[in-house]
Backbone as a ProteinNet text record, in pm:
[ID]
protein_1_A
[PRIMARY]
XXXXXXXXXXXXXXXXXXXXXXXXXXXXXXXXXXXXXXXXXXXXXXXXXXXXXXXXXXXXXXXXXXXXXXXXXXXXXXXXXXXXXXXXXXXXXXXXXXXXXXXXXXXXXXXXXXXXXXXXXXXXXXXXXXXXXXXXXXXXXXXXXXXXXXXXXXXXXXXXXXXXXXXXXXXXXXXXXXXXXXXXXXXXXXXXXXXXXXXXXXXXXXXXXXXXXXXXXXXXXXXXX
[TERTIARY]
-3811	-3832.6	-3983.1	-4035.4	-4177.3	-4204.8	-4334.6	-4370.4	-4318.6	-4331.5	-4290.5	-4141.4	-4059.3	-3915.3	-3883.8	-3952.7	-3931.9	-3967	-4083	-4127.5	-4029.4	-3979.7	-3885.1	-3756.2	-3707.2	-3582.9	-3603.4	-3718.6	-3746.5	-3753.9	-3821.7	-3831.9	-3694.7	-3606.3	-3473.3	-3383.2	-3388.3	-3286.9	-3335.9	-3468.2	-3518.3	-3603.6	-3635.3	-3725.2	-3795.4	-3907.5	-3990.9	-3919.2	-3833	-3765.8	-3683.1	-3608.9	-3520.3	-3600.8	-3709	-3791.5	-3865.7	-3910	-3974.8	-3881.6	-3754.8	-3655	-3640.4	-3634.8	-3620.3	-3742.3	-3861.6	-3982.7	-3985	-3937	-3924.1	-3837.9	-3723.7	-3630.8	-3691.8	-3784.5	-3849.2	-3970.7	-3999.5	-4110.9	-4243	-4243.9	-4363.8	-4354	-4407	-4378.7	-4494.6	-4600.2	-4714	-4753.7	-4659.6	-4680.3	-4702.1	-4688.2	-4712.1	-4856.4	-4917.6	-5047.6	-5030	-5140.5	-5128.1	-5039.8	-4961.6	-4862.4	-4925.5	-5052.6	-5119	-5138.4	-5125	-5145.5	-5018.6	-5032.6	-4918.1	-4947.1	-4842.7	-4865.9	-4925.1	-5016.5	-5072.1	-4962.3	-4867.2	-4751.4	-4626.7	-4564.7	-4443.8	-4338.7	-4268.6	-4167.7	-4220.5	-4351.3	-4410.5	-4378	-4346.1	-4332.7	-4420	-4484	-4569.5	-4550.4	-4549.3	-4538.3	-4641.2	-4714.8	-4813.4	-4877.3	-4972	-5045.9	-5172.7	-5201.4	-5317.5	-5447.8	-5538.6	-5677.2	-5761.6	-5783.2	-5848	-5997.1	-6043	-6181.1	-6239.8	-6353.4	-6417.7	-6522.8	-6499.5	-6591.7	-6672.2	-6784.5	-6862	-6949.8	-6972.2	-7067.9	-7207.9	-7284.9	-7421.7	-7506.7	-7544.9	-7614.7	-7744.3	-7780.2	-7905.1	-7904.1	-7787.5	-7776.6	-7826.8	-7942.3	-7989	-8141.5	-8191.9	-8335.9	-8403.8	-8326.2	-8386.8	-8358.9	-8322.4	-8294.7	-8348.7	-8330.9	-8382.6	-8273.2	-8146.2	-8036.1	-8012.5	-7925.4	-7900.4	-7833.1	-7772.9	-7707	-7798.7	-7918.6	-8003.2	-8029.1	-8058.1	-8090.6	-7972.9	-7852.4	-7734	-7637.6	-7645	-7551.7	-7406.1	-7326.9	-7184.6	-7160.9	-7266	-7247.9	-7185.5	-7081.7	-7015.7	-6883.1	-6878.7	-6756	-6717.8	-6815.2	-6784.1	-6734.7	-6796.2	-6750.6	-6607	-6579	-6443.7	-6342.6	-6377.1	-6286.3	-6262.6	-6369.5	-6356.9	-6283.1	-6271.5	-6202.8	-6051.8	-6000.3	-5855.5	-5783.7	-5670.3	-5586.1	-5449.2	-5369.5	-5238.9	-5154.5	-5096.1	-5006.4	-5074.6	-5207.4	-5277.7	-5295.7	-5309.7	-5335.5	-5472.1	-5558.2	-5688.7	-5662.1	-5692.5	-5659.2	-5784.7	-5840.6	-5972.1	-5965.2	-6052	-6059.8	-6195.9	-6231.6	-6353.7	-6450.5	-6435.5	-6526.9	-6476.6	-6563.7	-6524.2	-6446.7	-6406.6	-6336.3	-6432.2	-6554.5	-6656.2	-6670.6	-6595	-6608.9	-6488.8	-6475.1	-6363.6	-6396.2	-6293.5	-6308.5	-6258.7	-6202	-6139	-6142.3	-6146.7	-6148.9	-6087.9	-6110.2	-6046.6	-6092.8	-6225	-6274.5	-6230.9	-6224.5	-6175.4	-6029.3	-5952.2	-5811.5	-5798.3	-5885.5	-5882.8	-5908.7	-6008.2	-6039.5	-5924.6	-5872.7	-5763.2	-5639.4	-5612.9	-5498.2	-5516.2	-5638.2	-5666.8	-5645.3	-5673.9	-5659	-5515.8	-5425.1	-5284	-5265.7	-5357.4	-5339.3	-5216.3	-5157	-5033.9	-5060.7	-5177.4	-5206.2	-5329.6	-5356.4	-5466	-5417	-5456.5	-5420.1	-5548.2	-5577.4	-5701.9	-5676.2	-5737.8	-5736.6	-5850.4	-5833.9	-5936.3	-5892.4	-5990.4	-5958.8	-5976	-5917	-5927	-5974.8	-6039	-6077.6	-6037.1	-6065.7	-6022.2	-5869.7	-5803.1	-5657.7	-5581.3	-5625.2	-5556.5	-5566.2	-5685.5	-5705	-5615.9	-5607.6	-5526.7	-5378.9	-5334.2	-5194.3	-5164.6	-5255.8	-5234.3	-5230.9	-5308.1	-5306.3	-5176.3	-5112.6	-4990.5	-5016.2	-5138.7	-5171.2	-5133.2	-5057.6	-5011.3	-5125.3	-5147.7	-5252.4	-5195.2	-5224.3	-5187.7	-5316.2	-5321.1	-5441.4	-5407.2	-5508.7	-5489.5	-5506.7	-5535.4	-5552.1	-5661.6	-5700.8	-5802.8	-5926	-6041.7	-6169.9	-6270.9	-6339.8	-6426.5	-6558.3	-6598.4	-6730.7	-6741	-6850.1	-6867.4	-6921.8	-6888.3	-6939.2	-7074.5	-7123.1	-7243.6	-7363.4	-7384.5	-7498.1	-7453	-7328.5	-7272.2	-7208.5	-7167.9	-7098.4	-7108.8	-7069.9	-7074.4	-6956.1	-6921.3	-6830.2	-6914.8	-6884.4	-6960.2	-6906.1	-6773.3	-6712.5	-6572.8	-6513.5	-6377	-6308.6	-6176	-6091	-6116.4	-6123.5	-6141.9	-6031	-5991.4	-5889.4	-5939.8	-5847.7	-5878.3	-5774.8	-5816.1	-5721.6	-5722.4	-5605.8	-5593.2	-5488.8	-5532.4	-5442.5	-5405.8	-5276.1	-5229.6	-5197.4	-5209.5	-5165.6	-5281.9	-5253	-5348.7	-5313.2	-5413.5	-5393.1	-5481.4	-5420.6	-5497.6	-5475.8	-5573.8	-5559.4	-5429.8	-5358.3	-5234.5	-5109.5	-5124.6	-5005.3	-4929.8	-4799.4	-4717.1	-4724.6	-4759.9	-4768.5	-4656.7	-4582.8	-4471.5	-4492.3	-4507.6	-4535.9	-4444	-4397.8	-4321.1	-4350.1	-4267.5	-4292.2	-4294.7	-4229.6	-4214.4	-4314.8	-4403.2	-4504.6	-4556	-4662.9	-4722.8	-4701.2	-4627.3	-4584.7	-4653.7	-4703.2	-4763.9	-4661.7	-4624.1	-4529.7	-4610.3	-4633.5	-4717.6	-4664.1	-4754.4	-4713.7	-4632.7	-4667.5	-4600.9	-4452.6	-4411.1	-4270.6	-4203.1	-4270	-4217.2	-4083	-4065.9	-3940.3	-3822.7	-3835.2	-3726.8	-3706.8	-3816.3	-3806.2	-3739.3	-3778.6	-3722.2	-3575.6	-3540.8	-3400.6	-3313.9	-3363	-3288	-3277.2	-3378.1	-3372.3	-3265.3	-3256	-3149.4	-3012	-2997.3	-2869.8	-2840.3	-2944.8	-2925.7	-2882.3	-2942.4	-2903.8	-2757.8	-2716.1	-2576.3	-2482.2	-2519.9	-2437.5	-2434.6	-2550.2	-2555.1	-2467.8	-2458.2	-2369.4	-2224.1	-2188.2	-2052.4	-2028.7	-2132.4	-2121.9	-2099.3	-2174.7	-2160.5	-2018.3	-1963.3	-1825.7	-1727.7	-1748.1	-1657.8	-1665.3	-1787.1	-1804.1	-1740.8	-1759.8	-1698.4	-1546.5	-1493.2	-1348.5	-1296.2	-1388.1	-1343.9	-1383	-1446.3	-1486	-1594.5	-1587.4	-1689.1	-1817.1	-1928.1	-2054.6	-2053.1	-1986.4	-1977.7	-1902.4	-1790.7	-1712	-1786.5	-1855.4	-1929	-2039.4	-2111.9	-2219.8	-2162.9	-2051.2	-1987.9	-1936.2	-1893.2	-1835.8	-1942.5	-2043.3	-2140	-2276.4	-2307.4	-2433.3	-2554.4	-2536.7	-2649.1	-2609.9	-2713.8	-2689.6	-2819
-2417.2	-2281.2	-2256.3	-2148.4	-2118.9	-2065.8	-2061.3	-2022.3	-1883.6	-1788.2	-1651.5	-1645.5	-1712	-1713.9	-1789.8	-1903.4	-1983.3	-1904.2	-1838.2	-1763.2	-1650.4	-1582.3	-1473	-1525	-1638.2	-1694.3	-1743.3	-1805.8	-1851.9	-1734.6	-1627.6	-1510.2	-1451.1	-1457	-1399	-1485.2	-1616.8	-1704.1	-1796.8	-1818.2	-1916.6	-1852.4	-1931.6	-1892.3	-2018.7	-2002.8	-2119.6	-2221.9	-2178.4	-2272.5	-2374.6	-2329.5	-2421.4	-2518.3	-2470	-2560.3	-2658	-2609.6	-2698.3	-2808.2	-2774.6	-2875.4	-2983.1	-2940.3	-3035.5	-3127	-3070.4	-3152.3	-3252.2	-3211.4	-3305.9	-3424.9	-3394.8	-3500.3	-3591.1	-3538.6	-3616.2	-3693.4	-3678.1	-3750.3	-3675.7	-3549.2	-3465.7	-3372.9	-3417.1	-3352.2	-3274.5	-3254.8	-3175.2	-3075	-2989	-2900.8	-2754.3	-2719.4	-2580.8	-2561.9	-2450.7	-2412.8	-2364.6	-2347	-2304.9	-2182.1	-2183.2	-2078.3	-1940.1	-1933.8	-1804.5	-1724.6	-1787.2	-1716.3	-1637.8	-1503.9	-1414.3	-1310.6	-1248.7	-1144.7	-1018.8	-956	-828.7	-724.3	-728.2	-638	-721.5	-707.4	-784.9	-767.5	-876.6	-874.1	-916.9	-941.3	-984.8	-1131.6	-1162.1	-1300.7	-1317.4	-1433.1	-1457.7	-1601.6	-1620.7	-1752.8	-1760.5	-1869.9	-1886.1	-2023.1	-2044.2	-2169.2	-2160.7	-2266.8	-2267.6	-2269.5	-2179.6	-2183.9	-2196.1	-2321	-2340.7	-2307.3	-2246.2	-2199.7	-2252.2	-2320.9	-2380.3	-2286.1	-2239.3	-2151.5	-2232.3	-2175.8	-2237.3	-2132	-2149.2	-2064.1	-2091.1	-1983.9	-1996.8	-1895.3	-1927.9	-1831.9	-1780.2	-1659.8	-1595.3	-1555.4	-1543.7	-1484.4	-1571.1	-1536.7	-1609.7	-1617.8	-1708.9	-1722.4	-1809.6	-1869.2	-1946.6	-2096	-2142	-2283.8	-2334.1	-2462.4	-2525.4	-2558.4	-2539.8	-2574.3	-2471.1	-2503.2	-2412.5	-2282.1	-2276.7	-2154.4	-2063.3	-2108.3	-2036.3	-1891.8	-1870.3	-1735.7	-1669.2	-1715.7	-1665	-1601.4	-1470.3	-1405.2	-1435.7	-1466.4	-1498.7	-1631.2	-1704.4	-1830.6	-1807	-1883.4	-1869	-1792.9	-1702.5	-1626	-1542.9	-1478.8	-1393.7	-1476.8	-1592.7	-1682.1	-1728.6	-1762.8	-1805.6	-1694.3	-1575.3	-1461.8	-1433.3	-1432.4	-1400.9	-1509.6	-1628.2	-1737.8	-1731.6	-1644.2	-1634.8	-1603.5	-1669	-1638.4	-1592.9	-1542.3	-1487.5	-1590.2	-1545.3	-1630.2	-1719.4	-1713.8	-1796.6	-1725.1	-1805.6	-1754.3	-1803.9	-1711	-1742.6	-1787.5	-1914.9	-1969	-2031.2	-1964.3	-1999.7	-2054	-2152.9	-2212.8	-2280	-2309.2	-2382.8	-2308.9	-2177.3	-2096.7	-2081.4	-2031.7	-1995.8	-1864.4	-1818.3	-1689.8	-1578.7	-1582.7	-1484	-1370.6	-1374.4	-1271.4	-1277.3	-1171.4	-1162.9	-1238.6	-1299.1	-1375.4	-1300.2	-1183.6	-1109.9	-961.4	-877.6	-733.9	-655.8	-525	-435.3	-451.7	-462.1	-476.7	-609.2	-713	-842	-828.9	-755.2	-733.4	-656.6	-556.6	-478.3	-566.6	-654.6	-745.6	-843.7	-902.2	-998.7	-933.8	-810.8	-737.9	-716.3	-680.9	-661.5	-790.3	-904.9	-1034	-1088.3	-1010.2	-1049.5	-1173.8	-1191.7	-1298.6	-1268.5	-1374.3	-1356.7	-1308.2	-1344	-1304.4	-1376.4	-1356	-1424	-1472.6	-1594.2	-1652.8	-1702.6	-1650.2	-1680.4	-1749.9	-1866.1	-1931.5	-1869.2	-1741.8	-1660	-1515	-1423.9	-1281.3	-1206.6	-1087.6	-996.2	-861.3	-783.4	-646.6	-548.8	-419.8	-314.1	-313.5	-328.7	-348.1	-228	-107.2	10.8	15.9	-14	-15.7	-120.6	-238.8	-346.6	-309.9	-251.5	-208.1	-105.9	-12.2	91.1	31.7	-74.3	-141.6	-217.5	-262.1	-341	-485.3	-533.2	-671.3	-762.7	-871.3	-958.5	-1040.1	-1022.6	-1096	-1151.9	-1278.6	-1345	-1388.2	-1372.6	-1410.1	-1431.5	-1465.8	-1480.4	-1348.5	-1242.2	-1111.9	-1034.3	-921.9	-836.6	-828.1	-820.8	-813.3	-756.7	-648.1	-577.9	-649	-742.8	-803.6	-879.5	-853	-904.2	-1046.3	-1118.7	-1254.8	-1261.3	-1150.4	-1152.6	-1219.3	-1196.2	-1257.5	-1370.7	-1414.1	-1514	-1634.2	-1621.4	-1731.1	-1723.6	-1832.8	-1840.5	-1922.9	-1899.5	-1988.9	-2100.4	-2223.9	-2338.2	-2394.1	-2384.2	-2442.2	-2384.3	-2406.2	-2358.9	-2449.1	-2439.5	-2532.3	-2676.6	-2691.3	-2823	-2843.5	-2968.8	-2991.7	-2948.3	-2894.3	-2853.4	-2913	-2937.8	-2968.4	-2850.1	-2788.3	-2670.1	-2702.6	-2714.5	-2764.6	-2907.6	-2935.2	-3069.2	-3081.6	-2972.2	-2970.6	-2992.8	-3062.2	-3083.6	-2989.3	-2915.8	-2821.8	-2865.2	-2889.7	-2924.8	-2818.6	-2800.8	-2698	-2715	-2604.7	-2606.8	-2633.9	-2672.3	-2688.1	-2555.9	-2565.3	-2445.9	-2398	-2271.2	-2211.1	-2109.2	-2120.2	-2029.3	-1977.6	-1847.3	-1788.6	-1670	-1661.5	-1545.5	-1522.3	-1442.9	-1410.4	-1533.1	-1641.3	-1757.1	-1868.7	-1851.2	-1952.8	-1958.3	-2037.6	-2062.9	-2210.4	-2237.7	-2373.2	-2422.1	-2545.8	-2610.3	-2707.6	-2686.3	-2773.7	-2854.6	-2983	-3062.6	-3059.2	-3044.5	-3029.9	-3149.7	-3268.4	-3389.7	-3393.5	-3318.8	-3323.6	-3187.8	-3089.2	-2953.2	-2936.7	-2997.8	-2979	-3027.9	-3147.6	-3201.2	-3118.9	-3082	-3007.2	-2871.8	-2801.1	-2668	-2677.6	-2773.6	-2790	-2823.8	-2913.4	-2948.6	-2830.1	-2745.6	-2627	-2529.2	-2509.6	-2423.5	-2480.5	-2610.7	-2674.5	-2657.3	-2669.3	-2657.8	-2516.1	-2417.3	-2278.7	-2256.3	-2307.9	-2291.8	-2357.7	-2476.9	-2546.1	-2470.3	-2418.8	-2343.1	-2218.3	-2158.3	-2043	-2084	-2202.4	-2252.2	-2284.2	-2338.6	-2367.3	-2237.9	-2135	-2007	-1952.1	-1963.6	-1917	-1997.8	-2129.4	-2215.5	-2184.2	-2162.9	-2131.9	-1996.7	-1899	-1767.1	-1776.8	-1876.9	-1896.1	-1978.2	-2022.9	-2092.7	-2238.2	-2296.1	-2436.2	-2455.1	-2564.1	-2592.3	-2640.3	-2628	-2674.8	-2826.2	-2900.4	-3045.1	-3081	-3014.3	-3041.2	-2997.5	-2884.1	-2833.6	-2930.1	-2984.9	-3078.8	-3206.7	-3252.6	-3374.1	-3353.7	-3232.1	-3203	-3178.8	-3096.3	-3051.7	-3123	-3179.4	-3251.4	-3164.5	-3034.4	-2944.2	-2851.8	-2800.3	-2704.9	-2626.7
-1951.9	-1998.5	-2014.6	-1956.2	-1971.3	-2111.5	-2147.8	-2284	-2320.4	-2229.7	-2261.6	-2296.1	-2217.2	-2243.8	-2371.4	-2391.8	-2512.2	-2636.6	-2635.2	-2752.5	-2785.2	-2682.9	-2705.6	-2767.8	-2718.5	-2772.6	-2915.5	-2942.5	-3078.7	-3176.5	-3136.4	-3223.8	-3254.1	-3156.4	-3173.9	-3261.6	-3244	-3303.4	-3414.9	-3424.1	-3520.3	-3628.5	-3729.7	-3837.4	-3884.3	-3952.9	-3983.7	-4069.1	-4159.5	-4249.3	-4172.1	-4072.7	-4000.6	-3914.5	-3852.4	-3771.5	-3862.5	-3978	-4074	-4122	-4145.3	-4185.4	-4078.7	-3953.6	-3843.3	-3835.7	-3849.9	-3845.7	-3961.4	-4078.4	-4190.7	-4150.6	-4088.8	-4047.5	-3941.7	-3864	-3759.1	-3810.9	-3940.5	-4000.6	-4002.8	-3958.9	-3961.6	-4083	-4194.9	-4323.2	-4382.9	-4306.7	-4353.5	-4245.8	-4210.5	-4095.5	-4131.7	-4258.2	-4298.1	-4343.8	-4304	-4356.5	-4500.6	-4576.7	-4717.1	-4735.2	-4841.4	-4867.9	-4880.8	-4918	-4939.9	-4811.6	-4696.1	-4569.1	-4535.6	-4535.4	-4518.1	-4409.8	-4353.8	-4252.6	-4313.6	-4240.5	-4284.1	-4296.7	-4204.5	-4207.2	-4234.9	-4353.3	-4382.9	-4274.2	-4245.2	-4140.6	-4004.9	-3997.3	-3871.1	-3844.3	-3720.8	-3675	-3552.6	-3541.9	-3426.4	-3380.3	-3248.6	-3188	-3076.1	-3071	-2964.9	-2968.9	-2879.5	-2870.3	-2954.6	-3028.2	-3117	-3038.3	-3076.6	-3031.9	-3159.6	-3206	-3336.4	-3332.8	-3442.6	-3454.3	-3585	-3575.7	-3692.2	-3748.5	-3870.7	-3942	-4044.2	-4089.1	-4196.7	-4263.3	-4392	-4462.6	-4408.7	-4395.5	-4345.8	-4422.6	-4545.4	-4631.5	-4568.9	-4607.4	-4564.3	-4418	-4360.8	-4228.7	-4116.4	-4059.8	-3942.2	-3943	-3863.1	-3848.2	-3951.4	-4042.9	-4150.3	-4139.4	-4022.4	-4005.1	-3872.5	-3849.1	-3728.3	-3627.7	-3665.3	-3577.7	-3469.5	-3374.5	-3261.5	-3301.1	-3420.5	-3465.1	-3547.2	-3579.7	-3673.6	-3631.3	-3504.6	-3456.9	-3386.8	-3416.5	-3346.6	-3446.5	-3467.3	-3559.9	-3523.1	-3623.1	-3606.2	-3534.2	-3499.8	-3428.3	-3291.8	-3259.6	-3128.6	-3142.8	-3239.8	-3262.2	-3139.9	-3076.5	-2962.1	-2844.5	-2822.2	-2716.5	-2742.8	-2869.3	-2905.3	-2878.4	-2922.2	-2904.6	-2757	-2678.8	-2536.3	-2458.3	-2516.7	-2446.5	-2459.7	-2545.9	-2566	-2435.2	-2416.7	-2300.9	-2350.3	-2260	-2296.1	-2371.1	-2482.1	-2558.9	-2660.6	-2669.9	-2767.4	-2900.7	-3005.2	-3139.7	-3185.3	-3222.5	-3280.4	-3423.5	-3454.1	-3586	-3647.1	-3748	-3800.7	-3942.6	-3968.9	-4101.9	-4117.7	-4243.1	-4272	-4360.5	-4373.4	-4453.1	-4596.2	-4682.2	-4818.3	-4814.8	-4931.7	-4942.7	-4984.4	-4932.9	-4970.7	-4870.6	-4761.2	-4658.4	-4564.7	-4485.1	-4390.7	-4262.5	-4203.4	-4079.8	-3957.2	-3979.1	-3868.2	-3899.6	-3794.6	-3816.7	-3701.9	-3706.6	-3611.9	-3468.8	-3446.5	-3310	-3248.6	-3331.4	-3282.1	-3240	-3318.1	-3283.1	-3152.2	-3133.9	-3010	-2889.1	-2900.2	-2789.1	-2764.6	-2871.4	-2857.8	-2797.3	-2834.9	-2779.8	-2629.6	-2589.1	-2446.6	-2366.7	-2431.2	-2365	-2371.9	-2432.1	-2446.3	-2533	-2629.2	-2727.2	-2811.5	-2867.1	-2944.6	-3085.8	-3143.9	-3280.5	-3332.8	-3461.5	-3529.4	-3664.4	-3700.1	-3829.2	-3893.7	-4012	-4078.9	-4211.2	-4228.4	-4359.2	-4439.3	-4468.4	-4531.4	-4526	-4530.1	-4540.3	-4408.3	-4404.6	-4291.6	-4344.5	-4260.3	-4299.3	-4189.5	-4210.9	-4117.9	-4105.3	-4218.1	-4214.3	-4159.6	-4191	-4138.8	-3987.1	-3934.3	-3789.5	-3723.3	-3784.2	-3725.8	-3729	-3839.7	-3847.4	-3738.3	-3718.3	-3616.6	-3476.2	-3454.1	-3324.5	-3301.5	-3410.6	-3398.5	-3360.9	-3385	-3350.5	-3466.4	-3441	-3549.8	-3610.6	-3740.2	-3811.9	-3941.3	-3966.7	-4091.2	-4159.4	-4292.3	-4365.5	-4512.2	-4590.9	-4734.8	-4808.7	-4736.4	-4798.4	-4728.5	-4787.3	-4727.7	-4816.8	-4752.3	-4822.3	-4723.6	-4761.4	-4667.3	-4639.4	-4723.9	-4707.9	-4574.7	-4502.8	-4366.4	-4364.9	-4259	-4245.7	-4175.7	-4119.4	-4038.7	-4103.1	-4231.9	-4301.8	-4393.4	-4378.9	-4471.7	-4404.1	-4279.3	-4214	-4063.6	-3999.6	-3854.1	-3803	-3679.7	-3608.1	-3547.3	-3583.7	-3534.2	-3404.4	-3384.2	-3264.8	-3249.2	-3134.6	-3109.8	-3009.6	-3007.1	-2931.7	-2976.1	-3108	-3169.3	-3272.6	-3299.8	-3403.4	-3540.4	-3620	-3757.2	-3851.6	-3974.9	-4082.2	-4176.9	-4194	-4280.2	-4385.4	-4511	-4613.5	-4579.1	-4570.4	-4534.4	-4386.4	-4311.8	-4172	-4075.8	-3968.3	-3860	-3746.8	-3697.8	-3587.4	-3471.4	-3356.7	-3238.3	-3131.1	-3042.2	-2938.2	-2859.9	-2843.6	-2767.2	-2847	-2975.2	-3058.7	-3066.8	-3085	-3099.7	-3244.2	-3262.1	-3395.3	-3409.7	-3519.5	-3548.2	-3690.2	-3704.5	-3835.5	-3862.2	-3986.9	-4030.8	-4178.8	-4244.7	-4385.6	-4475.8	-4434.7	-4522.3	-4495.6	-4398.5	-4377.4	-4235.4	-4219.1	-4087.4	-4056.7	-3951.5	-3918.2	-3790.7	-3797.2	-3680.9	-3621.9	-3497.4	-3428.3	-3326.7	-3352.8	-3262	-3118.8	-3026.8	-2886.6	-2838.3	-2889.2	-2842.6	-2877.2	-2981.1	-3023.2	-3018.1	-2962.3	-2970.9	-2900.7	-2785.1	-2710.9	-2792.6	-2849.8	-2931.6	-3057.6	-3124.3	-3249.6	-3229.5	-3125.9	-3102.2	-3062.5	-2976.4	-2937.4	-3058.3	-3142.9	-3263.8	-3358.6	-3361	-3446.6	-3398.2	-3267.4	-3213.9	-3250.9	-3240.3	-3275.7	-3424.2	-3508.2	-3652.2	-3690.2	-3627.6	-3655.3	-3618.1	-3504.2	-3462.9	-3562.6	-3610.5	-3710.1	-3841.6	-3884.4	-4009.5	-4002.8	-3886.7	-3871.2	-3892.7	-3845.4	-3866.6	-4014.5	-4080.5	-4223.9	-4301.7	-4267.6	-4337.3	-4323.4	-4202.5	-4181.1	-4267	-4273.2	-4350.5	-4499	-4549.7	-4693.3	-4725.8	-4636.4	-4657.3	-4657.1	-4585.1	-4579.8	-4697.5	-4785.3	-4905.4	-4916.1	-4817	-4824	-4929.5	-5006.5	-5107.7	-5039.9	-5111.8	-5055.1	-5033.7	-5124.5	-5107.4	-4979.4	-4957.7	-4838.8	-4712.8	-4723.7	-4607.8	-4566.7	-4665.8	-4633.7	-4574.1	-4630.3	-4578.2	-4435.9	-4406.7	-4275.4	-4169.9	-4206.3	-4106.9	-4115.9	-4232.4	-4247.8	-4267.2	-4287.8	-4315.8	-4430.7	-4497.5	-4605.6	-4630.3
[MASK]
+++++++++++++++++++++++++++++++++++++++++++++++++++++++++++++++++++++++++++++++++++++++++++++++++++++++++++++++++++++++++++++++++++++++++++++++++++++++++++++++++++++++++++++++++++++++++++++++++++++++++++++++++++++++++++++++++

């Protein structure tokens, strides 16, 4: 199944809780990003390939250091954004919570590139514009303060650790109202297939409970709850 077909089927039939349960059973128990990261528009779900972006605080803007980023406003943020390909998610972390990491013009560019969404371990701004665009964005909230004189993108398409989760380029990212889940590429086929099976079994459990079966009997019979 190609990514487009897989993502559509996952959005229709799965949710982060069930895939997270399967990953727990497979021994991958630190796959959710921090709980504070929520969709800008409740009810949004997004699935795509991780394009990790490394942010950092850079006080006093630009021109005051000796490194290669000193005279480069925003660092390599524009290069990172322009590198997005169809189905990828721009996923940024590393900065403080003193400024926004994403905005309306970035959403416009990402939408043109057919990116799947943006996930920020930090804040977003231009929220009305982003809502009107319909571009899926997850963040810790909104804050108008700009990163231009406060932070830079240092690198992109590099592994990141966000909370307890490790994100590497190309990992499958699945996000909804209940969390942002990292599905490691090496185990994604097994994890997703097992998740589809678990959902089908849970549907049978629900029918049995509605028909009067006790939860103890249901767990003993089906092995899920």
